[in-house]
C-alpha positions, 0 to 999 in steps of 0.5 A: 366559360364554348370562357365558352365557350359563347359563347359570350360564351361566349354571347356574340353581339354584332352591332351597327359599328361592327357591321359598318366596319365589315361592309367597309372592309369588303368594299376596300377588298373589292377595290384593292384585291392585290393588296388584300392578298399580300397582307404581311404576317404580323406574328412576332417571331422572337417570342410567343405572345399569348392574350390571356385573362390574369384571373380566370381559373381554371383557364388562366391566371398570372401565376400560370396555374390555369390549363390554358397556361400549361397548354401555352407552355407546350406550344412555346416548348414545341416552337422553341420561343420564350412565352410572353403574356399580354394580360387583359380581363375578358369581356367586351372588346377582349379580342379587339384590344388584344389580338386585334391590336397586334399586342399578342398572336394567340388566344389559347382557347376559342370555339371553332367556327367563330367569325370573330377570329380565325382558328386552328384545328380543334384541340379538344371538345367539351360540353356543358355539365350538370354538377350535383352532390354524389349520391344525391337525388339528381346524381347521374341526371344527363339531360334537362328534360329529365322529370327529376329536375322538376321542383328542384332549384337549379343554378346557371350562368346568365346568357349561356346556351342552357338558358334557352333550354331551361326557359323552354322546360319551365325550370327558370322560375325557381332557379338561381341565376349568376352574372356572366360578365364580372371582374374575375379578380374579385368575383367568380360566378362559377365558384359561387354556384359551386359553393351554393350547391355545397351549402344546399342553396341549390340542388344542382348547377349547370356549367361549361364542362371545363369549369364544372369539371374543375370545380367539382373535383376541387369541392369538399367532398368532391361533386359529380359533373355529368355531361349533358346530352343535347336533345334540341338546339342550342347545342351544349357541346363545342370544339375548342381551338386556338384563336388567331388573326385572319390572313396569317396562314403560315402561323396557322399551319405552324400551330396545327402542326403543334396540335398534331404533334403534342396532342397527347401532352395537351390531352394530359393537361386537360384531363388533369384539370377535370375537363370532360372531353367529347370526341372532336369529330362528333361535335359540329363547330359553332359561330361562338367564342368561348363556350361557357363564359364568354370571351368576346362581345364586340 
């Protein structure tokens, strides 16, 4: 859900084990600088290997119906390689056990600035949205400081960036909180949140833009997804790029060229899925994974 992501989100946790590994790698690098600088490129050249969740719409699924599936197809078409997936449910260890284990070479959506993966140039930016009923009392609210939110029951995903704002503004006591880490084959907190809004359990829900925009369009009747304006940290907006292993500069340059050449095709996919787009240059990179529903927690 900034999948963020963040984040996870895309809520990254750097534990003692990871810190030890980082210190060890730094020590080895200092002892063997030449070897570190000549690390071979691990990318498989006969096919495009993508790491993805098999049941995490609107991002990806095994049927190829997510917008990240469509973007992976654009990349495969441009570099003229057959597309292959390594499927794994997103959650703790996703990056380590997919990209980090050399089972794939690309994660289609990851927040720029993440220190868990290297990343390409961003190919889109989005922000959290407030999803409301069209014509309802909260329709058009674009910041959490709006006094119209007082007294209304809001829904949000636990441990995502809006949580801090809701706590600061005293909007949590009456809120409904949905789990962040679930098995998407059997549960979808975002779909549950939208259903609760449709049935009147909540008055508005806060979701990562690509998720909120997609489900708002598919609701019956359609709902309104209003991009939230950030007035203080933590940020609501994130730049999204391709995630890849470090020390693979040729692969990174190749992907950056694809983004530049096929930007119109990528934008068309995003818009067709209702993703609310922000100007990339207006959004600063964050040290997080997928904005919205976390992609990686080591």
